[in-house]
Each structure stands twice: as C-alpha cells, then as structure tokens.
N, CA, C, O and the ligand as a Tripos MOL2 file, in Angstrom:
@<TRIPOS>MOLECULE
protein
  281   279    71     0     0
PROTEIN
NO_CHARGES

@<TRIPOS>ATOM
      1 N           0.8220   -1.2150    0.0000 N.3       1 MET1
      2 CA          0.0000    0.0000    0.0000 C.3       1 MET1
      3 C           0.8460    1.2510    0.0000 C.2       1 MET1
      4 O           0.3640    2.3370    0.3230 O.2       1 MET1
      5 N           2.0940    1.1040   -0.3580 N.am      2 ASN2
      6 CA          2.9680    2.2700   -0.4410 C.3       2 ASN2
      7 C           2.9560    2.8350   -1.8460 C.2       2 ASN2
      8 O           3.8900    2.6140   -2.6170 O.2       2 ASN2
      9 N           1.9300    3.5450   -2.1730 N.am      3 ARG3
     10 CA          1.8020    3.9830   -3.5450 C.3       3 ARG3
     11 C           2.3090    5.4140   -3.6680 C.2       3 ARG3
     12 O           1.7940    6.3060   -2.9930 O.2       3 ARG3
     13 N           3.2850    5.6470   -4.4990 N.am      4 PRO4
     14 CA          3.7390    7.0330   -4.6950 C.3       4 PRO4
     15 C           2.6280    7.8780   -5.3020 C.2       4 PRO4
     16 O           1.8200    7.3930   -6.0930 O.2       4 PRO4
     17 N           2.6040    9.1140   -4.9280 N.am      5 LYS5
     18 CA          1.5100    9.9670   -5.3890 C.3       5 LYS5
     19 C           1.5230   10.1450   -6.9070 C.2       5 LYS5
     20 O           0.4690   10.2640   -7.5320 O.2       5 LYS5
     21 N           2.6870   10.1620   -7.4820 N.am      6 ASP6
     22 CA          2.7340   10.4240   -8.9200 C.3       6 ASP6
     23 C           2.3280    9.2350   -9.7690 C.2       6 ASP6
     24 O           2.3470    9.3120  -10.9970 O.2       6 ASP6
     25 N           1.9680    8.1550   -9.1380 N.am      7 SER7
     26 CA          1.5200    7.0140   -9.9260 C.3       7 SER7
     27 C           0.0140    6.8760   -9.9320 C.2       7 SER7
     28 O          -0.5150    5.8730  -10.4100 O.2       7 SER7
     29 N          -0.6670    7.8450   -9.4210 N.am      8 ILE8
     30 CA         -2.1240    7.7490   -9.3060 C.3       8 ILE8
     31 C          -2.7840    7.4950  -10.6500 C.2       8 ILE8
     32 O          -3.6880    6.6650  -10.7520 O.2       8 ILE8
     33 N          -2.3490    8.1900  -11.6630 N.am      9 GLU9
     34 CA         -3.0130    8.0380  -12.9460 C.3       9 GLU9
     35 C          -2.8050    6.6640  -13.5540 C.2       9 GLU9
     36 O          -3.5390    6.2710  -14.4600 O.2       9 GLU9
     37 N          -1.8330    5.9430  -13.0760 N.am     10 THR10
     38 CA         -1.5500    4.6490  -13.6840 C.3      10 THR10
     39 C          -1.9530    3.4790  -12.8060 C.2      10 THR10
     40 O          -1.8060    2.3250  -13.2090 O.2      10 THR10
     41 N          -2.4380    3.7450  -11.6630 N.am     11 GLN11
     42 CA         -2.6260    2.6340  -10.7380 C.3      11 GLN11
     43 C          -3.7050    1.6680  -11.1900 C.2      11 GLN11
     44 O          -3.6870    0.5050  -10.7870 O.2      11 GLN11
     45 N          -4.6260    2.1020  -11.9960 N.am     12 ASN12
     46 CA         -5.6470    1.1680  -12.4610 C.3      12 ASN12
     47 C          -5.4360    0.8340  -13.9310 C.2      12 ASN12
     48 O          -6.3790    0.4760  -14.6380 O.2      12 ASN12
     49 N          -4.2220    0.9500  -14.3730 N.am     13 SER13
     50 CA         -3.9550    0.7600  -15.7930 C.3      13 SER13
     51 C          -3.4490   -0.6380  -16.0920 C.2      13 SER13
     52 O          -2.9100   -0.8880  -17.1700 O.2      13 SER13
     53 N          -3.6130   -1.5270  -15.1700 N.am     14 LEU14
     54 CA         -2.9830   -2.8200  -15.3540 C.3      14 LEU14
     55 C          -3.7140   -3.6530  -16.3790 C.2      14 LEU14
     56 O          -4.3830   -4.6400  -16.0730 O.2      14 LEU14
     57 N          -3.5560   -3.2100  -17.6040 N.am     15 LEU15
     58 CA         -3.7590   -4.0970  -18.7320 C.3      15 LEU15
     59 C          -5.1850   -4.5810  -18.9080 C.2      15 LEU15
     60 O          -5.4080   -5.7330  -19.2790 O.2      15 LEU15
     61 N          -6.1230   -3.7410  -18.6550 N.am     16 THR16
     62 CA         -7.4520   -4.0740  -19.1180 C.3      16 THR16
     63 C          -7.4950   -3.7960  -20.6110 C.2      16 THR16
     64 O          -6.7060   -3.0090  -21.1340 O.2      16 THR16
     65 N          -8.4020   -4.4370  -21.2710 N.am     17 THR17
     66 CA         -8.5000   -4.2460  -22.7140 C.3      17 THR17
     67 C          -8.7840   -2.7910  -23.0550 C.2      17 THR17
     68 O          -8.2110   -2.2420  -23.9960 O.2      17 THR17
     69 N          -9.6440   -2.1900  -22.3100 N.am     18 ASP18
     70 CA         -9.9760   -0.7980  -22.5820 C.3      18 ASP18
     71 C          -8.7520    0.0950  -22.4810 C.2      18 ASP18
     72 O          -8.5520    0.9990  -23.2920 O.2      18 ASP18
     73 N          -7.9610   -0.1700  -21.5020 N.am     19 GLN19
     74 CA         -6.7800    0.6540  -21.3150 C.3      19 GLN19
     75 C          -5.8030    0.4720  -22.4730 C.2      19 GLN19
     76 O          -5.2100    1.4410  -22.9480 O.2      19 GLN19
     77 N          -5.6400   -0.7470  -22.9190 N.am     20 LEU20
     78 CA         -4.7200   -0.9840  -24.0200 C.3      20 LEU20
     79 C          -5.1970   -0.3010  -25.2830 C.2      20 LEU20
     80 O          -4.3960    0.2910  -26.0080 O.2      20 LEU20
     81 N          -6.4780   -0.3710  -25.5570 N.am     21 LEU21
     82 CA         -6.9930    0.2900  -26.7440 C.3      21 LEU21
     83 C          -6.7980    1.7910  -26.6430 C.2      21 LEU21
     84 O          -6.4430    2.4600  -27.6130 O.2      21 LEU21
     85 N          -7.0310    2.2890  -25.4730 N.am     22 PHE22
     86 CA         -6.8470    3.7170  -25.2580 C.3      22 PHE22
     87 C          -5.3930    4.1180  -25.5090 C.2      22 PHE22
     88 O          -5.1220    5.1280  -26.1580 O.2      22 PHE22
     89 N          -4.4880    3.3360  -25.0040 N.am     23 ILE23
     90 CA         -3.0670    3.6390  -25.1880 C.3      23 ILE23
     91 C          -2.7060    3.6200  -26.6700 C.2      23 ILE23
     92 O          -1.9800    4.4910  -27.1500 O.2      23 ILE23
     93 N          -3.2110    2.6340  -27.3850 N.am     24 GLU24
     94 CA         -2.8710    2.5520  -28.8000 C.3      24 GLU24
     95 C          -3.3480    3.7760  -29.5610 C.2      24 GLU24
     96 O          -2.6340    4.3000  -30.4160 O.2      24 GLU24
     97 N          -4.5210    4.2180  -29.2600 N.am     25 ARG25
     98 CA         -5.0430    5.3810  -29.9840 C.3      25 ARG25
     99 C          -4.2520    6.6360  -29.6580 C.2      25 ARG25
    100 O          -4.1490    7.5510  -30.4760 O.2      25 ARG25
    101 N          -3.7040    6.6680  -28.4780 N.am     26 GLU26
    102 CA         -3.0490    7.8890  -28.0430 C.3      26 GLU26
    103 C          -1.5960    7.9820  -28.4730 C.2      26 GLU26
    104 O          -0.9400    8.9960  -28.2380 O.2      26 GLU26
    105 N          -1.0960    6.9440  -29.0930 N.am     27 ASN27
    106 CA          0.3240    6.9630  -29.4370 C.3      27 ASN27
    107 C           0.5060    6.9560  -30.9490 C.2      27 ASN27
    108 O           0.1450    5.9970  -31.6310 O.2      27 ASN27
    109 N           1.0580    8.0170  -31.4440 N.am     28 LEU28
    110 CA          1.3820    8.1010  -32.8550 C.3      28 LEU28
    111 C           2.8790    8.3220  -32.9880 C.2      28 LEU28
    112 O           3.5120    8.9710  -32.1540 O.2      28 LEU28
    113 N           3.4220    7.7680  -34.0520 N.am     29 CYS29
    114 CA          4.8380    7.9280  -34.2890 C.3      29 CYS29
    115 C           5.1450    9.3840  -34.6270 C.2      29 CYS29
    116 O           4.4780    9.9740  -35.4770 O.2      29 CYS29
    117 N           6.1350    9.9600  -33.9800 N.am     30 PRO30
    118 CA          6.4880   11.3500  -34.2470 C.3      30 PRO30
    119 C           7.1260   11.5510  -35.6240 C.2      30 PRO30
    120 O           7.1890   12.6750  -36.1230 O.2      30 PRO30
    121 N           7.5840   10.4910  -36.2200 N.am     31 LEU31
    122 CA          8.2300   10.6190  -37.5250 C.3      31 LEU31
    123 C           7.2320   10.4870  -38.6680 C.2      31 LEU31
    124 O           7.1650   11.3440  -39.5500 O.2      31 LEU31
    125 N           6.4590    9.4070  -38.6450 N.am     32 CYS32
    126 CA          5.5570    9.1780  -39.7730 C.3      32 CYS32
    127 C           4.1020    9.4140  -39.3940 C.2      32 CYS32
    128 O           3.2130    9.3120  -40.2400 O.2      32 CYS32
    129 N           3.8600    9.7220  -38.1540 N.am     33 ASN33
    130 CA          2.5150    9.9880  -37.6770 C.3      33 ASN33
    131 C           1.6150    8.7600  -37.7990 C.2      33 ASN33
    132 O           0.3890    8.8660  -37.7790 O.2      33 ASN33
    133 N           2.2320    7.6210  -37.9220 N.am     34 GLY34
    134 CA          1.4610    6.3920  -37.9970 C.3      34 GLY34
    135 C           1.2130    5.8110  -36.6210 C.2      34 GLY34
    136 O           1.6980    6.3170  -35.6090 O.2      34 GLY34
    137 N           0.4600    4.7580  -36.6120 N.am     35 GLU35
    138 CA          0.1260    4.1360  -35.3510 C.3      35 GLU35
    139 C           1.3100    3.3100  -34.8550 C.2      35 GLU35
    140 O           1.9670    2.6110  -35.6260 O.2      35 GLU35
    141 N           1.5620    3.4030  -33.5770 N.am     36 VAL36
    142 CA          2.6440    2.6210  -33.0160 C.3      36 VAL36
    143 C           2.0800    1.4460  -32.2380 C.2      36 VAL36
    144 O           0.9280    1.4520  -31.8060 O.2      36 VAL36
    145 N           2.9050    0.4640  -32.0780 N.am     37 LYS37
    146 CA          2.5080   -0.6950  -31.2900 C.3      37 LYS37
    147 C           2.9920   -0.5260  -29.8710 C.2      37 LYS37
    148 O           4.0930   -0.0390  -29.6100 O.2      37 LYS37
    149 N           2.1440   -0.9390  -28.9750 N.am     38 ILE38
    150 CA          2.4840   -0.8250  -27.5630 C.3      38 ILE38
    151 C           2.8270   -2.1930  -27.0070 C.2      38 ILE38
    152 O           2.0960   -3.1670  -27.1880 O.2      38 ILE38
    153 N           3.9080   -2.2340  -26.3570 N.am     39 ARG39
    154 CA          4.2610   -3.4500  -25.6440 C.3      39 ARG39
    155 C           4.2800   -3.1680  -24.1580 C.2      39 ARG39
    156 O           4.7460   -2.1240  -23.7010 O.2      39 ARG39
    157 N           3.7740   -4.1000  -23.4420 N.am     40 ILE40
    158 CA          3.7860   -3.9700  -21.9930 C.3      40 ILE40
    159 C           4.7120   -5.0350  -21.4260 C.2      40 ILE40
    160 O           4.5940   -6.2200  -21.7370 O.2      40 ILE40
    161 N           5.6070   -4.5960  -20.6120 N.am     41 ARG41
    162 CA          6.4400   -5.5550  -19.9170 C.3      41 ARG41
    163 C           6.1860   -5.4270  -18.4330 C.2      41 ARG41
    164 O           6.0430   -4.3260  -17.9010 O.2      41 ARG41
    165 N           6.1330   -6.5200  -17.8040 N.am     42 SER42
    166 CA          5.9660   -6.4590  -16.3540 C.3      42 SER42
    167 C           7.1790   -7.0850  -15.6860 C.2      42 SER42
    168 O           7.6830   -8.1390  -16.0730 O.2      42 SER42
    169 N           7.5970   -6.3950  -14.6960 N.am     43 TYR43
    170 CA          8.7040   -6.9030  -13.9000 C.3      43 TYR43
    171 C           8.1480   -7.2080  -12.5200 C.2      43 TYR43
    172 O           8.1650   -6.3780  -11.6100 O.2      43 TYR43
    173 N           7.6690   -8.3960  -12.4070 N.am     44 LEU44
    174 CA          6.9550   -8.7190  -11.1780 C.3      44 LEU44
    175 C           7.8650   -8.7040   -9.9690 C.2      44 LEU44
    176 O           7.4140   -8.5130   -8.8390 O.2      44 LEU44
    177 N           9.1190   -8.9030  -10.2080 N.am     45 GLU45
    178 CA         10.0170   -8.9680   -9.0600 C.3      45 GLU45
    179 C          10.1690   -7.6190   -8.3710 C.2      45 GLU45
    180 O          10.4560   -7.5540   -7.1760 O.2      45 GLU45
    181 N           9.9760   -6.5380   -9.1320 N.am     46 ASN46
    182 CA         10.0420   -5.2430   -8.4470 C.3      46 ASN46
    183 C           8.7890   -4.4060   -8.6990 C.2      46 ASN46
    184 O           8.7980   -3.1870   -8.5260 O.2      46 ASN46
    185 N           7.7170   -5.0730   -9.1070 N.am     47 PHE47
    186 CA          6.4060   -4.4250   -9.2080 C.3      47 PHE47
    187 C           6.4160   -3.2390  -10.1590 C.2      47 PHE47
    188 O           5.8450   -2.1870   -9.8710 O.2      47 PHE47
    189 N           7.0540   -3.4190  -11.2600 N.am     48 THR48
    190 CA          7.1200   -2.3370  -12.2290 C.3      48 THR48
    191 C           6.5380   -2.7910  -13.5580 C.2      48 THR48
    192 O           6.7550   -3.9180  -14.0030 O.2      48 THR48
    193 N           5.8040   -1.8950  -14.1710 N.am     49 ILE49
    194 CA          5.2840   -2.1330  -15.5130 C.3      49 ILE49
    195 C           5.9510   -1.1390  -16.4540 C.2      49 ILE49
    196 O           6.0070    0.0560  -16.1640 O.2      49 ILE49
    197 N           6.4430   -1.6200  -17.5500 N.am     50 ALA50
    198 CA          7.0270   -0.7250  -18.5350 C.3      50 ALA50
    199 C           6.2090   -0.8060  -19.8150 C.2      50 ALA50
    200 O           5.9020   -1.8920  -20.3060 O.2      50 ALA50
    201 N           5.8680    0.3410  -20.3370 N.am     51 GLU51
    202 CA          5.1970    0.4100  -21.6240 C.3      51 GLU51
    203 C           6.1890    0.8960  -22.6610 C.2      51 GLU51
    204 O           6.8910    1.8870  -22.4560 O.2      51 GLU51
    205 N           6.2370    0.1990  -23.7560 N.am     52 GLU52
    206 CA          7.0980    0.6470  -24.8350 C.3      52 GLU52
    207 C           6.2640    0.7930  -26.0920 C.2      52 GLU52
    208 O           5.4400   -0.0600  -26.4210 O.2      52 GLU52
    209 N           6.4950    1.8790  -26.7760 N.am     53 ALA53
    210 CA          5.7980    2.1010  -28.0370 C.3      53 ALA53
    211 C           6.7930    1.9490  -29.1710 C.2      53 ALA53
    212 O           7.9030    2.4780  -29.1140 O.2      53 ALA53
    213 N           6.3910    1.2270  -30.1930 N.am     54 GLU54
    214 CA          7.3080    0.9920  -31.2960 C.3      54 GLU54
    215 C           6.6090    1.2350  -32.6230 C.2      54 GLU54
    216 O           5.4950    0.7630  -32.8480 O.2      54 GLU54
    217 N           7.2730    1.9710  -33.4930 N.am     55 CYS55
    218 CA          6.7890    2.1240  -34.8560 C.3      55 CYS55
    219 C           7.5690    1.1610  -35.7400 C.2      55 CYS55
    220 O           8.7930    1.2430  -35.8480 O.2      55 CYS55
    221 N           6.8380    0.2530  -36.3660 N.am     56 GLU56
    222 CA          7.5250   -0.7470  -37.1800 C.3      56 GLU56
    223 C           8.0520   -0.1450  -38.4770 C.2      56 GLU56
    224 O           9.0660   -0.5970  -39.0090 O.2      56 GLU56
    225 N           7.3820    0.8460  -38.9730 N.am     57 LYS57
    226 CA          7.8390    1.4660  -40.2170 C.3      57 LYS57
    227 C           9.1760    2.1550  -40.0380 C.2      57 LYS57
    228 O          10.0820    1.9990  -40.8560 O.2      57 LYS57
    229 N           9.2930    2.9080  -38.9760 N.am     58 CYS58
    230 CA         10.5040    3.6890  -38.7710 C.3      58 CYS58
    231 C          11.5190    2.9480  -37.9170 C.2      58 CYS58
    232 O          12.6440    3.4110  -37.7260 O.2      58 CYS58
    233 N          11.1160    1.8060  -37.4120 N.am     59 ASN59
    234 CA         12.0070    1.0710  -36.5210 C.3      59 ASN59
    235 C          12.3780    1.9230  -35.3150 C.2      59 ASN59
    236 O          13.5160    1.9180  -34.8460 O.2      59 ASN59
    237 N          11.4100    2.6340  -34.8450 N.am     60 LEU60
    238 CA         11.6360    3.5710  -33.7560 C.3      60 LEU60
    239 C          10.9540    3.0380  -32.4920 C.2      60 LEU60
    240 O           9.7700    2.6990  -32.4960 O.2      60 LEU60
    241 N          11.7120    2.9780  -31.4500 N.am     61 VAL61
    242 CA         11.1500    2.5390  -30.1770 C.3      61 VAL61
    243 C          11.1190    3.7170  -29.2140 C.2      61 VAL61
    244 O          12.1320    4.3690  -28.9580 O.2      61 VAL61
    245 N           9.9650    3.9590  -28.7080 N.am     62 ILE62
    246 CA          9.7920    5.0490  -27.7650 C.3      62 ILE62
    247 C           9.4550    4.4360  -26.4240 C.2      62 ILE62
    248 O           8.4650    3.7200  -26.2770 O.2      62 ILE62
    249 N          10.2520    4.7130  -25.5040 N.am     63 ARG63
    250 CA          9.9540    4.1990  -24.1760 C.3      63 ARG63
    251 C           9.0320    5.1840  -23.5020 C.2      63 ARG63
    252 O           9.4210    6.3120  -23.1990 O.2      63 ARG63
    253 N           7.8380    4.7620  -23.2740 N.am     64 THR64
    254 CA          6.8530    5.7160  -22.8280 C.3      64 THR64
    255 C           6.7670    5.8510  -21.3200 C.2      64 THR64
    256 O           6.8860    6.9510  -20.7810 O.2      64 THR64
    257 N           6.5650    4.7510  -20.6520 N.am     65 LYS65
    258 CA          6.2660    4.8900  -19.2380 C.3      65 LYS65
    259 C           6.7910    3.7130  -18.4470 C.2      65 LYS65
    260 O           6.8180    2.5730  -18.9130 O.2      65 LYS65
    261 N           7.1900    4.0180  -17.2850 N.am     66 ASP66
    262 CA          7.4270    2.9660  -16.3010 C.3      66 ASP66
    263 C           6.4610    3.1780  -15.1540 C.2      66 ASP66
    264 O           6.3610    4.2650  -14.5860 O.2      66 ASP66
    265 N           5.7730    2.1400  -14.8410 N.am     67 HIS67
    266 CA          4.8170    2.2520  -13.7420 C.3      67 HIS67
    267 C           5.2590    1.3720  -12.6040 C.2      67 HIS67
    268 O           5.7880    0.2750  -12.7810 O.2      67 HIS67
    269 N           5.0240    1.8880  -11.4710 N.am     68 ARG68
    270 CA          5.2960    1.0790  -10.3130 C.3      68 ARG68
    271 C           3.9650    0.6250   -9.7560 C.2      68 ARG68
    272 O           3.0950    1.4380   -9.4450 O.2      68 ARG68
    273 N           3.8190   -0.6510   -9.6350 N.am     69 MET69
    274 CA          2.5860   -1.1630   -9.0530 C.3      69 MET69
    275 C           2.6580   -1.0590   -7.5490 C.2      69 MET69
    276 O           3.7310   -1.1090   -6.9480 O.2      69 MET69
    277 N           1.4790   -0.9110   -6.9510 N.am     70 ASN70
    278 CA          1.3750   -0.7540   -5.5090 C.3      70 ASN70
    279 C           1.7970    0.6240   -5.0710 C.2      70 ASN70
    280 O           1.7700    0.9290   -3.8790 O.2      70 ASN70
    281 ZN          6.9330    5.8750  -37.8110 Zn       71 ZN71
@<TRIPOS>BOND
     1     1     2 1
     2     2     3 1
     3     3     4 2
     4     3     5 am
     5     5     6 1
     6     6     7 1
     7     7     8 2
     8     7     9 am
     9     9    10 1
    10    10    11 1
    11    11    12 2
    12    11    13 am
    13    13    14 1
    14    14    15 1
    15    15    16 2
    16    15    17 am
    17    17    18 1
    18    18    19 1
    19    19    20 2
    20    19    21 am
    21    21    22 1
    22    22    23 1
    23    23    24 2
    24    23    25 am
    25    25    26 1
    26    26    27 1
    27    27    28 2
    28    27    29 am
    29    29    30 1
    30    30    31 1
    31    31    32 2
    32    31    33 am
    33    33    34 1
    34    34    35 1
    35    35    36 2
    36    35    37 am
    37    37    38 1
    38    38    39 1
    39    39    40 2
    40    39    41 am
    41    41    42 1
    42    42    43 1
    43    43    44 2
    44    43    45 am
    45    45    46 1
    46    46    47 1
    47    47    48 2
    48    47    49 am
    49    49    50 1
    50    50    51 1
    51    51    52 2
    52    51    53 am
    53    53    54 1
    54    54    55 1
    55    55    56 2
    56    55    57 am
    57    57    58 1
    58    58    59 1
    59    59    60 2
    60    59    61 am
    61    61    62 1
    62    62    63 1
    63    63    64 2
    64    63    65 am
    65    65    66 1
    66    66    67 1
    67    67    68 2
    68    67    69 am
    69    69    70 1
    70    70    71 1
    71    71    72 2
    72    71    73 am
    73    73    74 1
    74    74    75 1
    75    75    76 2
    76    75    77 am
    77    77    78 1
    78    78    79 1
    79    79    80 2
    80    79    81 am
    81    81    82 1
    82    82    83 1
    83    83    84 2
    84    83    85 am
    85    85    86 1
    86    86    87 1
    87    87    88 2
    88    87    89 am
    89    89    90 1
    90    90    91 1
    91    91    92 2
    92    91    93 am
    93    93    94 1
    94    94    95 1
    95    95    96 2
    96    95    97 am
    97    97    98 1
    98    98    99 1
    99    99   100 2
   100    99   101 am
   101   101   102 1
   102   102   103 1
   103   103   104 2
   104   103   105 am
   105   105   106 1
   106   106   107 1
   107   107   108 2
   108   107   109 am
   109   109   110 1
   110   110   111 1
   111   111   112 2
   112   111   113 am
   113   113   114 1
   114   114   115 1
   115   115   116 2
   116   115   117 am
   117   117   118 1
   118   118   119 1
   119   119   120 2
   120   119   121 am
   121   121   122 1
   122   122   123 1
   123   123   124 2
   124   123   125 am
   125   125   126 1
   126   126   127 1
   127   127   128 2
   128   127   129 am
   129   129   130 1
   130   130   131 1
   131   131   132 2
   132   131   133 am
   133   133   134 1
   134   134   135 1
   135   135   136 2
   136   135   137 am
   137   137   138 1
   138   138   139 1
   139   139   140 2
   140   139   141 am
   141   141   142 1
   142   142   143 1
   143   143   144 2
   144   143   145 am
   145   145   146 1
   146   146   147 1
   147   147   148 2
   148   147   149 am
   149   149   150 1
   150   150   151 1
   151   151   152 2
   152   151   153 am
   153   153   154 1
   154   154   155 1
   155   155   156 2
   156   155   157 am
   157   157   158 1
   158   158   159 1
   159   159   160 2
   160   159   161 am
   161   161   162 1
   162   162   163 1
   163   163   164 2
   164   163   165 am
   165   165   166 1
   166   166   167 1
   167   167   168 2
   168   167   169 am
   169   169   170 1
   170   170   171 1
   171   171   172 2
   172   171   173 am
   173   173   174 1
   174   174   175 1
   175   175   176 2
   176   175   177 am
   177   177   178 1
   178   178   179 1
   179   179   180 2
   180   179   181 am
   181   181   182 1
   182   182   183 1
   183   183   184 2
   184   183   185 am
   185   185   186 1
   186   186   187 1
   187   187   188 2
   188   187   189 am
   189   189   190 1
   190   190   191 1
   191   191   192 2
   192   191   193 am
   193   193   194 1
   194   194   195 1
   195   195   196 2
   196   195   197 am
   197   197   198 1
   198   198   199 1
   199   199   200 2
   200   199   201 am
   201   201   202 1
   202   202   203 1
   203   203   204 2
   204   203   205 am
   205   205   206 1
   206   206   207 1
   207   207   208 2
   208   207   209 am
   209   209   210 1
   210   210   211 1
   211   211   212 2
   212   211   213 am
   213   213   214 1
   214   214   215 1
   215   215   216 2
   216   215   217 am
   217   217   218 1
   218   218   219 1
   219   219   220 2
   220   219   221 am
   221   221   222 1
   222   222   223 1
   223   223   224 2
   224   223   225 am
   225   225   226 1
   226   226   227 1
   227   227   228 2
   228   227   229 am
   229   229   230 1
   230   230   231 1
   231   231   232 2
   232   231   233 am
   233   233   234 1
   234   234   235 1
   235   235   236 2
   236   235   237 am
   237   237   238 1
   238   238   239 1
   239   239   240 2
   240   239   241 am
   241   241   242 1
   242   242   243 1
   243   243   244 2
   244   243   245 am
   245   245   246 1
   246   246   247 1
   247   247   248 2
   248   247   249 am
   249   249   250 1
   250   250   251 1
   251   251   252 2
   252   251   253 am
   253   253   254 1
   254   254   255 1
   255   255   256 2
   256   255   257 am
   257   257   258 1
   258   258   259 1
   259   259   260 2
   260   259   261 am
   261   261   262 1
   262   262   263 1
   263   263   264 2
   264   263   265 am
   265   265   266 1
   266   266   267 1
   267   267   268 2
   268   267   269 am
   269   269   270 1
   270   270   271 1
   271   271   272 2
   272   271   273 am
   273   273   274 1
   274   274   275 1
   275   275   276 2
   276   275   277 am
   277   277   278 1
   278   278   279 1
   279   279   280 2
@<TRIPOS>SUBSTRUCTURE
     1 MET1         2 RESIDUE 1 A MET
     2 ASN2         6 RESIDUE 1 A ASN
     3 ARG3        10 RESIDUE 1 A ARG
     4 PRO4        14 RESIDUE 1 A PRO
     5 LYS5        18 RESIDUE 1 A LYS
     6 ASP6        22 RESIDUE 1 A ASP
     7 SER7        26 RESIDUE 1 A SER
     8 ILE8        30 RESIDUE 1 A ILE
     9 GLU9        34 RESIDUE 1 A GLU
    10 THR10       38 RESIDUE 1 A THR
    11 GLN11       42 RESIDUE 1 A GLN
    12 ASN12       46 RESIDUE 1 A ASN
    13 SER13       50 RESIDUE 1 A SER
    14 LEU14       54 RESIDUE 1 A LEU
    15 LEU15       58 RESIDUE 1 A LEU
    16 THR16       62 RESIDUE 1 A THR
    17 THR17       66 RESIDUE 1 A THR
    18 ASP18       70 RESIDUE 1 A ASP
    19 GLN19       74 RESIDUE 1 A GLN
    20 LEU20       78 RESIDUE 1 A LEU
    21 LEU21       82 RESIDUE 1 A LEU
    22 PHE22       86 RESIDUE 1 A PHE
    23 ILE23       90 RESIDUE 1 A ILE
    24 GLU24       94 RESIDUE 1 A GLU
    25 ARG25       98 RESIDUE 1 A ARG
    26 GLU26      102 RESIDUE 1 A GLU
    27 ASN27      106 RESIDUE 1 A ASN
    28 LEU28      110 RESIDUE 1 A LEU
    29 CYS29      114 RESIDUE 1 A CYS
    30 PRO30      118 RESIDUE 1 A PRO
    31 LEU31      122 RESIDUE 1 A LEU
    32 CYS32      126 RESIDUE 1 A CYS
    33 ASN33      130 RESIDUE 1 A ASN
    34 GLY34      134 RESIDUE 1 A GLY
    35 GLU35      138 RESIDUE 1 A GLU
    36 VAL36      142 RESIDUE 1 A VAL
    37 LYS37      146 RESIDUE 1 A LYS
    38 ILE38      150 RESIDUE 1 A ILE
    39 ARG39      154 RESIDUE 1 A ARG
    40 ILE40      158 RESIDUE 1 A ILE
    41 ARG41      162 RESIDUE 1 A ARG
    42 SER42      166 RESIDUE 1 A SER
    43 TYR43      170 RESIDUE 1 A TYR
    44 LEU44      174 RESIDUE 1 A LEU
    45 GLU45      178 RESIDUE 1 A GLU
    46 ASN46      182 RESIDUE 1 A ASN
    47 PHE47      186 RESIDUE 1 A PHE
    48 THR48      190 RESIDUE 1 A THR
    49 ILE49      194 RESIDUE 1 A ILE
    50 ALA50      198 RESIDUE 1 A ALA
    51 GLU51      202 RESIDUE 1 A GLU
    52 GLU52      206 RESIDUE 1 A GLU
    53 ALA53      210 RESIDUE 1 A ALA
    54 GLU54      214 RESIDUE 1 A GLU
    55 CYS55      218 RESIDUE 1 A CYS
    56 GLU56      222 RESIDUE 1 A GLU
    57 LYS57      226 RESIDUE 1 A LYS
    58 CYS58      230 RESIDUE 1 A CYS
    59 ASN59      234 RESIDUE 1 A ASN
    60 LEU60      238 RESIDUE 1 A LEU
    61 VAL61      242 RESIDUE 1 A VAL
    62 ILE62      246 RESIDUE 1 A ILE
    63 ARG63      250 RESIDUE 1 A ARG
    64 THR64      254 RESIDUE 1 A THR
    65 LYS65      258 RESIDUE 1 A LYS
    66 ASP66      262 RESIDUE 1 A ASP
    67 HIS67      266 RESIDUE 1 A HIS
    68 ARG68      270 RESIDUE 1 A ARG
    69 MET69      274 RESIDUE 1 A MET
    70 ASN70      278 RESIDUE 1 A ASN
    71 ZN71       281 GROUP 0 **** ****
C-alpha cells in the first residue's frame, strides 16, 4: 500500500482491454505519424510495468512509461 503519489493516474492501468486500446489510440509515431505498437512488460520482481511504443515502419522505439505497481 505504499503507492507514490505520482503514480495515481496509472494505478488502475494494469492491462485491461480498454486501457490498451486507449493507449494505442493515443500513441502516434512522431516521424511518420502512424500508429505505433504498444508493448507492456511487467517486472513482477520489483512491481514495475514498462510500456514501450514501437513504430515498425521507422524502426523507432519510444519508451513511454514505467509504472510502479502498488
Ligand atoms: Zn513511424
């Protein structure tokens, strides 16, 4: 229950379908303005979620967010 205050917006973002769709719509490649793919990685050992956005056309990976669970 030690939740940092700055993680409030992400605390309920744990990978519901709605959230993933929302993330996809909100991420466009800055180079080609195309849709990017979002990958979610979870590091359960330290309660961290990392979101990575990747544009396959430009081969560009944007590291978007690291979330700390709890
Ligand atoms: Zn692109």
